[in-house]
C-alpha positions as CSV (number, residue, x, y, z in Angstrom):
1,M,-0.1,0.0,0.2
2,Y,2.1,2.6,1.2
3,Y,5.0,1.5,-1.3
4,R,2.7,2.0,-4.7
5,F,2.1,5.3,-3.1
6,L,5.5,6.7,-2.5
7,S,6.3,5.7,-7.0
8,I,3.6,7.1,-7.8
9,L,4.4,10.6,-5.9
10,L,7.9,10.2,-7.5
11,I,6.8,10.0,-11.3
12,A,3.8,12.7,-10.0
13,I,7.7,14.7,-8.9
14,S,9.2,13.7,-12.2
15,S,6.6,15.1,-14.2
16,A,6.3,18.8,-12.6
17,I,10.0,18.8,-13.1
18,N,9.7,18.7,-16.8
19,P,6.1,19.1,-17.7
20,P,4.9,17.6,-21.1
21,T,4.3,20.4,-23.7
22,L,1.2,18.9,-24.8
23,V,-2.7,19.3,-23.9
24,I,-3.7,17.3,-20.9
25,G,-6.8,15.8,-22.1
26,Q,-6.2,14.8,-25.3
27,S,-8.0,11.5,-26.7
28,T,-6.2,8.6,-28.2
29,D,-7.7,9.1,-31.5
30,S,-6.9,12.4,-31.5
31,L,-3.1,12.5,-30.5
32,L,-3.0,9.8,-33.9
33,Y,-4.6,11.9,-35.9
34,L,-1.9,14.8,-35.2
35,L,1.0,11.9,-35.6
36,E,-0.2,10.7,-38.8
37,N,-0.8,13.8,-40.7
38,D,2.2,15.3,-39.0
39,L,0.9,18.1,-37.4
40,V,3.5,18.6,-34.8
41,I,6.6,20.3,-35.8
42,G,9.9,19.3,-34.6
43,D,11.7,16.5,-32.8
44,S,10.9,16.8,-29.2
45,A,7.5,18.0,-30.3
46,R,6.9,14.5,-32.0
47,Y,8.6,12.6,-28.8
48,E,6.5,14.2,-26.6
49,L,3.3,13.5,-28.9
50,L,4.5,9.9,-28.8
51,R,5.0,9.7,-25.2
52,K,1.4,10.8,-24.4
53,I,-0.1,8.0,-27.1
54,I,1.9,5.5,-25.0
55,R,0.4,6.7,-21.9
56,S,-2.8,7.3,-23.6
57,T,-4.0,3.4,-23.9
58,S,-4.2,0.2,-22.0
59,D,-3.3,-1.9,-25.2
60,V,0.3,-3.4,-24.9
61,E,1.0,-4.3,-28.4
62,I,-0.1,-0.6,-29.1
63,R,2.2,0.7,-26.1
64,L,5.6,-1.3,-27.3
65,Q,5.1,-0.1,-31.1
66,Y,5.1,3.3,-30.4
67,C,7.7,3.1,-27.6
68,D,9.9,1.1,-30.8
69,Q,8.7,4.4,-33.1
70,A,10.3,6.6,-29.8
71,I,13.3,5.0,-29.8
72,K,14.1,5.5,-32.7
73,L,12.9,9.1,-33.1
74,A,15.8,9.3,-30.0
75,E,18.8,7.4,-31.0
76,E,18.6,8.9,-34.8
77,K,18.5,12.5,-33.2
78,N,20.1,11.8,-29.7
79,I,17.2,13.3,-27.2
80,M,15.8,11.8,-24.3
81,L,17.7,8.6,-25.0
82,P,17.4,7.2,-21.3
83,N,13.9,8.2,-20.8
84,T,12.8,6.4,-24.1
85,Y,14.3,3.0,-22.5
86,I,11.9,3.7,-19.4
87,L,9.3,4.3,-21.4
88,K,9.4,1.0,-23.0
89,G,10.5,-0.6,-19.4
90,T,7.4,0.7,-17.9
91,C,5.3,-0.5,-20.2
92,Y,6.7,-3.8,-20.0
93,M,6.0,-3.5,-15.8
94,D,2.9,-2.4,-16.2
95,S,1.7,-5.7,-18.4
96,G,3.8,-8.1,-16.1
97,D,6.6,-9.2,-18.0
98,L,9.1,-8.5,-15.3
99,S,12.3,-9.6,-17.0
100,S,11.5,-7.3,-20.1
101,A,11.1,-4.3,-18.1
102,L,13.8,-4.7,-16.6
103,E,16.2,-5.5,-19.7
104,W,15.2,-2.0,-21.1
105,F,16.1,-0.2,-17.6
106,I,19.3,-1.6,-16.9
107,K,20.1,-0.3,-20.5
108,A,19.1,3.2,-19.6
109,A,20.9,2.8,-16.3
110,N,24.4,1.8,-18.8
111,Y,23.6,4.7,-21.1
112,C,23.6,7.4,-18.1
113,K,26.6,5.7,-17.2
114,E,28.3,6.2,-20.2
115,N,27.1,9.9,-20.2
116,A,28.0,10.5,-16.5
117,D,24.4,11.5,-15.7
118,N,24.2,11.0,-11.8
119,R,20.5,12.1,-12.2
120,G,19.1,10.1,-14.9
121,L,21.0,7.0,-13.2
122,A,19.3,7.3,-10.3
123,R,15.7,8.2,-11.2
124,T,16.2,4.3,-13.3
125,Y,17.6,3.1,-10.5
126,T,14.1,3.7,-8.4
127,Y,12.8,1.4,-11.7
128,I,15.1,-1.1,-11.2
129,A,13.8,-1.4,-7.6
130,E,10.3,-1.2,-8.4
131,A,10.3,-3.9,-10.8
132,Y,12.0,-5.8,-8.1
133,N,9.4,-5.0,-6.0
134,K,7.0,-6.3,-8.0
135,Q,9.3,-9.5,-8.4
136,G,9.2,-10.4,-4.5
137,N,13.1,-10.2,-4.7
138,P,13.4,-7.5,-1.8
139,E,17.6,-7.9,-1.8
140,N,18.1,-5.8,-5.3
141,E,15.2,-3.9,-4.7
142,K,16.8,-2.3,-1.3
143,S,20.5,-2.8,-3.2
144,Y,18.8,-0.3,-6.2
145,L,17.3,2.0,-3.5
146,R,20.6,2.1,-1.8
147,N,22.5,3.1,-5.0
148,A,19.9,6.0,-5.8
149,I,19.6,7.4,-2.2
150,E,23.7,7.9,-2.5
151,I,22.9,9.7,-5.6
152,F,20.4,12.3,-4.4
153,K,22.6,13.0,-1.1
154,E,25.1,13.8,-3.3
155,E,22.7,16.3,-5.5
156,K,20.7,17.3,-2.4
157,D,17.7,16.6,-3.8
158,S,15.2,16.5,-0.5
159,V,12.4,15.5,-2.1
160,R,13.5,11.9,-4.0
161,L,16.3,11.4,-0.8
162,A,12.4,11.4,1.4
163,I,10.9,9.1,-0.9
164,L,13.7,6.6,-1.7
165,Q,14.5,6.6,2.1
166,T,10.6,5.9,2.9
167,N,10.9,3.0,0.3
168,M,13.7,1.7,1.9
169,G,12.4,1.8,5.4
170,Y,9.0,-0.1,4.0
171,A,10.9,-2.4,2.3
172,N,13.2,-4.0,5.4
173,Y,9.4,-3.2,7.4
174,S,8.6,-6.4,4.8
175,M,11.5,-8.3,5.5
176,G,10.6,-8.2,9.1
177,Q,13.8,-6.1,10.2
178,Y,12.2,-3.3,12.0
179,D,14.9,-2.0,13.7
180,S,16.0,-0.6,9.8
181,A,12.8,0.2,9.3
182,L,12.6,2.6,11.6
183,I,16.0,4.5,10.8
184,Y,14.5,5.1,7.7
185,F,10.8,5.8,8.6
186,T,12.2,8.6,11.4
187,G,15.0,9.8,9.0
188,T,12.4,10.3,6.2
189,A,9.3,11.9,8.7
190,N,12.2,14.9,9.3
191,I,12.6,16.1,5.7
192,Y,9.0,15.8,5.2
193,K,8.1,17.8,8.3
194,K,10.4,20.3,7.2
195,L,9.5,20.5,3.6
196,D,6.0,20.7,5.0
197,L,4.4,17.8,3.0
198,Q,1.9,16.9,6.1
199,L,0.3,13.9,4.3
200,E,3.4,12.5,3.8
201,Y,5.0,13.0,7.0
202,G,1.7,11.5,8.6
203,Y,2.5,7.7,6.8
204,C,5.8,8.2,8.2
205,I,4.8,8.6,11.8
206,G,2.3,6.0,11.2
207,N,4.9,3.3,10.0
208,S,7.5,4.5,12.9
209,G,4.0,3.7,15.0
210,L,3.5,-0.1,13.0
211,A,7.3,-0.7,13.5
212,Y,7.2,-0.3,17.7
213,S,4.0,-2.3,17.9
214,K,6.0,-5.1,16.0
215,L,8.6,-4.3,18.0
216,S,6.4,-4.8,21.1
217,V,7.2,-1.2,22.2
218,Y,3.3,0.0,22.6
219,D,4.0,3.2,24.8
220,K,6.1,4.8,21.8
221,A,3.8,3.0,18.8
222,E,0.7,4.6,20.9
223,A,2.6,8.0,20.6
224,F,3.2,7.5,16.8
225,L,-0.2,6.0,16.0
226,L,-2.1,8.7,17.5
227,Q,-0.4,11.3,15.9
228,A,-0.6,10.0,12.9
229,L,-4.5,10.2,13.1
230,E,-4.3,13.5,13.9
231,I,-2.4,14.7,10.9
232,L,-4.1,12.1,8.6
233,K,-7.2,13.2,9.9
234,N,-6.4,17.0,8.4
235,T,-5.7,16.0,5.3
236,G,-8.8,13.7,4.9
237,D,-6.8,10.3,4.3
238,I,-9.3,7.9,4.8
239,R,-7.6,4.7,4.0
240,G,-4.8,5.6,6.4
241,V,-6.7,6.9,9.4
242,T,-8.7,3.9,8.9
243,E,-5.5,1.6,9.1
244,F,-4.0,3.3,11.7
245,M,-7.2,3.1,13.9
246,I,-6.9,-0.6,13.8
247,E,-3.4,-1.0,14.5
248,Y,-4.1,1.4,17.6
249,A,-6.6,-0.6,18.5
250,Y,-4.5,-3.5,18.6
251,I,-2.4,-1.8,21.0
252,L,-5.0,-0.9,23.0
253,Q,-5.9,-4.9,23.3
254,N,-2.6,-5.7,24.5
255,K,-2.3,-3.1,26.9
256,G,-5.6,-4.0,28.4
257,E,-7.5,-1.5,27.8
258,I,-10.2,-2.9,25.9
259,N,-13.4,-0.6,26.2
260,K,-11.3,2.0,24.6
261,A,-9.7,-0.2,21.9
262,V,-13.3,-1.0,21.2
263,V,-14.1,2.4,20.5
264,Y,-11.0,2.8,18.0
265,A,-11.9,-0.3,16.2
266,T,-15.6,0.6,15.9
267,Q,-14.7,3.6,14.5
268,A,-12.4,2.1,11.7
269,F,-15.0,0.1,10.7
270,D,-17.5,3.3,10.7
271,R,-14.9,4.7,8.4
272,A,-14.5,1.7,6.1
273,V,-18.1,1.0,5.5
274,K,-18.8,4.2,5.0
275,N,-16.4,4.7,2.3
276,D,-17.2,1.2,1.1
277,Y,-13.0,0.6,1.7
278,K,-13.3,-3.5,1.9
279,E,-10.0,-4.6,3.3
280,G,-10.6,-1.8,5.9
281,E,-14.0,-3.5,7.0
282,R,-12.8,-6.7,7.1
283,N,-9.7,-5.8,9.3
284,A,-12.0,-4.2,12.0
285,A,-14.6,-6.4,12.1
286,Y,-11.8,-9.1,12.5
287,R,-10.3,-6.6,15.2
288,L,-13.7,-6.1,16.5
289,A,-14.2,-10.2,17.1
290,Q,-11.7,-10.5,18.9
291,L,-12.4,-7.7,21.3
292,Y,-15.7,-8.6,22.2
293,H,-14.8,-12.2,22.4
294,K,-12.3,-10.7,24.9
295,S,-14.6,-9.5,27.2
296,K,-16.9,-12.6,26.6
297,M,-19.7,-10.9,24.9
298,Y,-20.0,-14.0,22.2
299,D,-23.2,-12.6,20.8
300,S,-21.4,-8.9,19.5
301,A,-18.2,-11.2,18.6
302,F,-20.3,-13.3,16.9
303,H,-21.7,-10.6,14.7
304,Y,-18.4,-9.2,14.1
305,Q,-16.6,-12.7,13.1
306,S,-19.2,-12.8,10.8
307,I,-19.4,-9.9,9.0
308,F,-14.9,-10.5,8.8
309,I,-16.2,-13.5,6.7
310,S,-18.3,-12.5,4.6
311,A,-15.5,-9.3,3.9
312,N,-12.9,-11.7,3.6
313,D,-14.9,-13.5,1.4
314,S,-16.0,-11.0,-0.9
315,I,-12.0,-9.8,-1.6
316,K,-10.8,-13.6,-2.0
317,N,-13.6,-14.4,-4.3
318,I,-11.6,-13.5,-7.2
319,E,-7.9,-14.9,-6.4
320,T,-10.2,-18.4,-5.7
321,I,-11.4,-18.3,-9.0
322,Q,-8.1,-17.7,-10.3
323,K,-6.6,-20.7,-8.0
324,M,-9.5,-22.8,-9.2
325,A,-9.2,-22.4,-12.8
326,D,-5.3,-23.2,-12.3
327,L,-6.5,-26.2,-10.7
328,R,-8.8,-27.6,-13.3
329,T,-5.8,-26.1,-16.2
330,K,-2.9,-29.0,-14.3
331,F,-6.0,-31.4,-14.0
332,E,-6.6,-31.3,-17.8
333,V,-3.1,-31.6,-18.6
334,D,-2.3,-34.2,-16.5
335,K,-4.9,-35.8,-18.1
336,K,-4.1,-35.5,-21.2
337,Q,-0.1,-36.6,-20.1
338,T,-1.7,-40.0,-18.9
339,E,-3.6,-40.6,-22.6
340,V,-0.7,-39.5,-24.2
341,E,1.6,-42.1,-22.2
342,I,-1.2,-45.0,-22.6
343,L,-1.4,-44.2,-26.3
344,E,2.6,-44.6,-26.5
345,Q,2.4,-48.2,-25.0
346,N,-0.3,-49.3,-26.5
347,K,1.1,-48.5,-30.1
348,V,4.5,-50.2,-28.9
349,I,2.2,-53.7,-27.7
350,Q,0.4,-53.4,-31.2
351,R,3.6,-52.7,-33.4
352,I,4.6,-56.4,-31.4
353,V,1.6,-58.0,-32.2
354,I,2.2,-56.9,-35.7
355,F,5.6,-58.4,-35.9
356,G,4.7,-61.8,-34.4
357,M,1.7,-62.1,-37.2
358,A,4.0,-61.2,-39.7
359,V,6.6,-63.8,-38.9
360,I,3.3,-66.8,-38.4
361,L,1.4,-65.4,-41.8
362,L,4.9,-65.6,-43.8
363,M,5.6,-69.2,-42.2
364,A,2.4,-70.1,-43.0
365,V,3.0,-68.9,-46.5
366,I,5.6,-71.3,-46.7
367,I,4.7,-74.0,-45.4
368,I,1.7,-73.9,-48.0
369,L,4.2,-73.1,-50.8
370,L,6.1,-76.0,-49.6
371,Y,3.5,-78.8,-49.1
372,Y,1.9,-77.5,-53.0
373,L,5.7,-78.4,-54.5
374,N,5.7,-81.1,-52.3
375,L,2.6,-82.6,-54.3
376,K,4.0,-82.4,-57.8
377,R,6.7,-84.9,-56.8
378,T,5.9,-88.6,-57.8
379,K,4.7,-90.8,-55.7
380,K,8.1,-92.3,-55.2
381,L,8.7,-89.1,-52.9
382,M,5.4,-89.6,-50.5
383,A,7.1,-91.2,-47.6
384,A,9.3,-88.3,-48.0
385,L,6.9,-85.7,-48.5
386,D,5.4,-87.2,-45.3
387,E,8.3,-86.9,-43.6
388,R,8.7,-83.7,-44.3
389,R,5.2,-82.8,-43.9
390,L,5.7,-84.2,-40.4
391,L,9.0,-82.1,-39.9
392,L,7.2,-78.4,-41.1
393,E,4.1,-79.4,-38.3
394,K,6.8,-79.6,-35.6
395,Q,8.7,-76.7,-36.8
396,S,5.3,-75.0,-36.8
397,S,4.6,-76.3,-33.4
398,E,8.3,-75.2,-32.2
399,L,7.8,-71.4,-33.8
400,K,4.4,-71.2,-31.8
401,E,6.4,-71.9,-28.8
402,K,8.7,-69.4,-29.4
403,N,6.1,-66.4,-30.4
404,D,4.6,-67.6,-27.0
405,T,7.8,-67.3,-25.2
406,I,8.3,-64.0,-26.8
407,V,5.1,-62.7,-25.9
408,K,5.5,-63.8,-22.5
409,T,9.0,-62.4,-22.6
410,H,7.4,-58.8,-23.9
411,E,5.5,-58.7,-21.0
412,E,8.1,-59.6,-18.4
413,L,10.1,-57.1,-19.6
414,K,7.6,-54.6,-19.8
415,Q,6.6,-55.3,-16.2
416,L,11.0,-55.3,-15.3
417,Y,10.2,-51.5,-16.7
418,E,7.8,-50.6,-14.5
419,I,9.7,-51.4,-11.7
420,T,13.0,-49.8,-12.3
421,N,10.7,-46.4,-14.2
422,A,9.2,-46.5,-10.2
423,Q,12.7,-47.3,-8.3
424,K,14.3,-44.9,-10.8
425,E,11.7,-42.3,-9.5
426,E,12.4,-43.3,-5.8
427,I,16.1,-42.8,-6.3
428,I,15.0,-39.4,-7.8
429,S,13.0,-38.3,-5.0
430,S,15.5,-39.4,-2.5
431,I,18.2,-37.4,-4.1
432,N,15.7,-33.8,-4.3
433,Y,15.0,-34.4,-0.9
434,A,18.4,-34.6,0.0
435,E,19.2,-31.6,-1.7
436,R,16.7,-29.9,0.1
437,I,18.2,-30.9,3.4
438,Q,21.5,-29.5,1.7
439,K,19.7,-26.2,0.9
440,A,18.7,-26.4,4.1
441,V,21.5,-26.5,6.5
442,L,23.9,-23.7,4.2
443,P,23.2,-20.4,5.4
444,P,20.4,-18.4,3.9
445,E,21.3,-15.7,2.1
446,A,19.4,-13.0,4.7
447,Y,21.6,-14.2,7.5
448,I,25.0,-13.7,5.1
449,T,23.5,-10.0,4.5
450,E,23.5,-9.1,7.9
451,L,27.4,-10.1,8.5
452,I,28.4,-9.2,5.1
453,N,26.2,-6.7,3.0
454,E,28.5,-6.6,0.1
455,H,28.7,-10.2,-1.3
456,F,27.9,-12.8,-4.1
457,I,27.8,-16.8,-3.9
458,F,28.5,-18.4,-7.2
459,Y,26.8,-21.9,-6.3
460,K,26.6,-24.1,-9.5
461,P,26.0,-27.4,-8.1
462,K,27.7,-30.1,-10.8
463,E,24.1,-32.6,-10.0
464,I,21.5,-32.4,-8.0
465,V,22.9,-31.8,-4.9
466,S,26.8,-30.9,-4.0
467,G,30.2,-31.8,-2.6
468,D,30.9,-27.9,-2.5
469,F,29.7,-26.1,0.5
470,Y,29.9,-23.0,1.8
471,W,29.5,-21.5,5.7
472,I,29.4,-18.5,7.8
473,K,29.2,-18.0,11.5
474,Q,29.3,-15.1,13.6
475,I,30.6,-15.7,17.2
476,N,31.3,-12.4,19.4
477,H,32.8,-9.4,17.4
478,Y,34.5,-12.3,14.6
479,I,33.0,-13.7,11.1
480,I,33.8,-16.8,10.4
481,L,33.5,-17.5,6.4
482,V,34.2,-20.7,5.2
483,C,34.5,-22.2,1.2
484,A,34.8,-25.8,1.2
485,D,35.9,-28.8,-1.4
486,C,34.7,-32.2,-0.4
487,T,36.3,-35.6,-2.3
488,G,33.7,-36.3,-5.1
489,H,30.6,-34.8,-6.2
490,G,27.1,-35.5,-6.3
491,V,25.6,-37.9,-3.3
492,P,29.3,-39.1,-2.5
493,G,30.7,-35.2,-1.9
494,A,27.0,-34.4,-0.4
495,F,27.4,-36.7,2.8
496,M,31.0,-35.0,3.2
497,S,29.7,-31.6,2.9
498,M,27.4,-32.4,5.8
499,L,30.1,-34.0,7.6
500,G,32.4,-30.8,7.1
501,I,29.3,-28.4,8.4
502,S,28.5,-30.9,11.5
503,Y,31.8,-30.2,12.5
504,L,32.0,-27.0,12.2
505,N,29.5,-26.0,14.0
506,E,30.8,-28.3,17.0
507,I,34.2,-26.2,16.6
508,V,33.2,-22.6,15.7
509,Q,30.2,-22.6,17.8
510,R,30.0,-24.5,20.6
511,K,33.7,-24.6,21.5
512,E,34.4,-20.8,20.5
513,I,37.3,-21.4,18.6
514,T,38.4,-18.8,16.2
515,R,41.6,-19.2,14.9
516,A,41.3,-20.1,11.4
517,N,44.7,-22.6,11.3
518,Q,43.2,-23.9,14.5
519,V,39.5,-24.5,13.1
520,L,41.3,-26.2,10.1
521,N,43.7,-28.6,12.7
522,E,40.7,-29.5,14.5
523,L,38.2,-30.1,11.4
524,R,40.7,-32.2,10.5
525,K,40.9,-34.2,13.7
526,G,37.0,-34.6,13.6
527,I,37.4,-35.8,10.3
528,K,39.9,-38.8,10.6
529,H,37.9,-40.0,13.4
530,S,34.5,-40.5,11.8
531,L,36.1,-41.6,8.3
532,R,38.4,-43.6,10.9
533,Q,41.7,-42.2,9.0
534,T,45.0,-43.9,9.8
535,G,47.3,-43.7,7.2
536,K,46.6,-47.1,6.0
537,S,46.8,-47.9,1.9
538,E,43.8,-50.1,2.0
539,E,41.6,-46.9,3.8
540,S,39.3,-44.4,2.4
541,R,41.3,-41.1,1.3
542,E,38.7,-38.6,1.3
543,G,38.7,-35.3,2.5
544,I,38.2,-31.2,2.6
545,D,40.0,-28.5,0.6
546,M,38.9,-25.3,2.1
547,A,39.2,-21.6,2.5
548,L,38.4,-19.9,6.1
549,C,38.7,-16.3,6.6
550,V,38.1,-14.9,10.3
551,I,37.2,-11.5,9.8
552,D,37.6,-9.6,13.1
553,T,34.9,-6.3,12.8
554,N,36.6,-4.1,15.3
555,T,40.0,-4.1,14.1
556,N,39.2,-5.4,10.3
557,I,42.1,-7.7,10.6
558,M,41.2,-11.3,8.4
559,Q,42.8,-14.5,9.4
560,Y,43.2,-16.9,6.8
561,S,44.4,-20.3,6.5
562,G,43.8,-22.7,3.1
563,A,43.7,-26.4,2.6
564,F,44.8,-25.8,-1.4
565,C,42.5,-23.4,-2.5
566,P,43.7,-19.4,-1.8
567,I,42.8,-16.2,-1.3
568,Y,42.8,-13.6,-3.7
569,I,42.6,-9.7,-2.5
570,I,42.5,-6.7,-4.3
571,S,43.3,-3.1,-3.0
572,H,44.0,-0.3,-4.5
573,N,47.8,1.8,-4.3
574,D,48.3,5.1,-5.6
575,G,45.1,4.7,-7.0
576,Q,45.7,1.4,-9.0
577,P,44.5,-2.2,-8.3
578,V,46.8,-4.8,-7.1
579,L,45.9,-8.5,-6.8
580,N,47.3,-10.3,-3.6
581,E,47.1,-14.2,-4.2
582,I,48.2,-15.9,-0.4
583,K,48.9,-19.6,-1.5
584,A,47.2,-22.4,0.5
585,D,49.3,-25.0,2.5
586,T,49.4,-28.1,-0.1
587,M,47.4,-30.7,2.1
588,P,43.5,-31.1,2.6
589,V,41.4,-31.1,5.5
590,G,41.9,-35.4,6.3
591,V,45.2,-38.2,6.2
592,H,47.3,-37.1,4.7
593,V,51.7,-37.4,4.7
594,S,51.6,-34.4,6.5
595,T,48.8,-34.7,8.8
596,D,50.5,-33.7,11.7
597,K,51.7,-30.5,10.4
598,T,49.9,-27.8,11.3
599,F,48.0,-25.5,9.2
600,T,49.2,-22.0,8.2
601,N,48.2,-18.4,9.8
602,N,48.1,-15.5,7.5
603,E,47.1,-12.2,9.4
604,I,46.1,-9.7,6.5
605,Q,44.9,-6.0,7.6
606,L,42.4,-4.9,5.7
607,Q,41.1,-1.2,4.1
608,I,38.0,0.1,3.0
609,G,36.8,-0.5,0.2
610,D,39.2,-4.1,-0.2
611,T,37.2,-6.4,-1.9
612,F,38.6,-10.5,-1.7
613,Y,37.8,-14.0,-3.0
614,I,37.8,-17.6,-2.3
615,S,36.7,-20.0,-4.7
616,T,36.6,-23.5,-4.8
617,D,38.9,-25.4,-8.0
618,G,35.9,-26.3,-10.3
619,F,35.9,-22.7,-12.0
620,I,39.6,-22.7,-12.5
621,D,39.5,-26.6,-13.5
622,Q,36.5,-26.3,-16.1
623,P,36.7,-27.1,-19.9
624,G,36.5,-24.8,-23.0
625,S,34.6,-25.8,-25.8
626,N,38.1,-24.8,-28.3
627,N,41.0,-26.6,-27.3
628,N,38.9,-28.3,-24.0
629,S,41.5,-26.4,-22.2
630,R,41.2,-25.8,-18.5
631,F,40.3,-22.3,-17.4
632,G,43.5,-22.1,-15.8
633,S,44.4,-19.5,-12.6
634,S,45.9,-16.8,-14.4
635,N,42.3,-16.4,-16.2
636,F,40.9,-16.5,-13.0
637,K,43.4,-14.2,-11.5
638,K,43.0,-11.6,-14.8
639,L,39.0,-11.5,-14.2
640,L,38.5,-10.5,-10.8
641,L,40.9,-7.3,-11.8
642,E,38.9,-6.6,-15.1
643,I,35.3,-6.9,-12.5
644,Y,36.1,-5.9,-9.3
645,D,34.8,-2.5,-9.2
646,K,31.2,-3.5,-10.5
647,P,28.8,-4.2,-7.9
648,L,28.9,-7.9,-6.2
649,F,25.6,-8.8,-7.9
650,E,26.9,-7.9,-11.0
651,Q,30.3,-9.9,-10.1
652,K,28.6,-12.6,-10.1
653,E,26.8,-11.9,-13.3
654,D,29.6,-11.4,-15.0
655,L,31.5,-15.0,-13.9
656,H,28.0,-16.9,-14.9
657,Q,28.2,-14.9,-18.4
658,T,32.1,-15.7,-18.5
659,L,31.8,-19.3,-17.6
660,K,28.8,-20.5,-20.0
661,A,30.9,-18.5,-22.8
662,W,33.7,-20.7,-22.4
663,M,32.2,-23.7,-21.9
664,G,29.8,-23.9,-24.3
665,E,28.6,-27.1,-25.8
666,N,30.9,-29.0,-22.6
667,Q,29.3,-30.6,-19.8
668,Q,30.3,-29.3,-16.4
669,R,33.4,-30.9,-14.9
670,D,32.8,-30.2,-11.2
671,D,30.8,-28.7,-8.3
672,I,32.0,-24.8,-8.9
673,L,31.7,-22.3,-6.0
674,V,33.3,-18.8,-5.7
675,I,32.8,-16.4,-3.3
676,G,33.4,-12.8,-3.6
677,A,33.4,-10.1,-0.7
678,R,34.4,-6.5,0.4
679,L,34.7,-4.4,3.6
């Protein structure tokens, strides 16, 4: 509700800054008449006419058609070029094609970067953020909002800065990060207050009250909501007043002030009914049902519960119809697929039967022919013919028996195929379940972002489950980050990864060991003990290659210890990027000839802006499509120097595209894992 309100406000402000030259209110037909008869003079006026036509119709195909004309005009005359890209992106976004919308928004952003148009770039970032919001991707939404905020801070544009900070606050609120949301709401409210924007100020104050309510700080929530209600009542905003009244009634209920809560919930209900605001009517009815039930006034509770159910059914009716249509479509597709499979099976059986009948018919023809020829022989050969006839009859019987055997064998093969197929599906189902377990054990993206804000994880298993894994944990002021490659891939590698994660939780979380090489030493002991490795030749040689980093958040000193996995650190020296590679120990975490040797502990003082990378050998060892040679560490380091200064999520996409181009038609050789982070 609040995010869309603010997006519309941003568009309105943009229109106020760059007002259209055409008359507002012209119909689509009249605008098309002006265009088709060349009744506008000048490229800018023609471009503005195209833009007006696009915004005056809801037909997607027509909008895209005139978008292409506007882009062609802009490219030929070099006018308003990024705006035309944004215009086409908004057409796609309004039609629900978010991937196409993002392509055009990013194209506009690249143009603004190349031409040093910071304000245009920030404006484009807001559209990209809104597309990610509609896509349900709050992480990318927040990333682009953050970039736009930094630009508007430099430009000292208070209005746009306030709008984007409110959007950032709501993104944090929708993710359950209520403390972060409060910071943005509070800062934005001060800006709106200075600009005397009462409606926006009231919403920010109310949003702060909602966040305090989620944090169970009810006194502050009450104060902010009451202040918001007073402001929004003066502005005449019905929906905002209704929703904030309902939330205030909830706070009063938690404070035990039931009668007062009923008063506010009733006022909210009356406002919603009077203004035909169904969502407010539903929410207020639900709150009143809860309050009357708590007061043991069951008749009133039942009355409002009935209203809640009726309003909720009304709101959900369209969604229910759509879900039923989707279920019906799925049923018809599944039914059709089953019919096709049965038809294919029947065709196979028919071919086998026809083939068998053809063989029998052919043999019958041969028998009849031979019998006919034998009749023409002399009587002296009658005895021989009789013997021949008996022999043929015997052969026919044998052929019949063989045919029966073929039919029986076919049935047995069919049953065996069905059993094998069922076993195959069961195995695949088990592996897919193992994949869900492995994903559940890996740290979630939200948790990683809390610890390391700027990062990417390029994770590409060779099979359904993976022998590569990543792990992160914070102990006191230390952040421990792990990139690991277990022996093998697929199911065996996944077993080893689960063992490694289990021991890391034991060593770091329970024992609170935060020295990098000591963690690897303890992990090696645990793996050798679990796999009963003593160094004998007949024993298993499984182990783990690993890069382990421990970051002291107080001093920015990073400890690194590695087993066959190096670390790459890119920093600046007199304005030039410098890549420093720290080699790993040439022994795995497991049984080895150097088992008694401790792992090396390296300490590096990181500076703000330094970027570091850790990876397994899957990317470097991947064969290419041209000469089947490895990608190689030198190409890998060169690639890192080319992309290090980009945003981390763009670096991840560059790695993906480079690997895809390098592989060509080749199959993936091993699990791939690359982690990048910036201090």
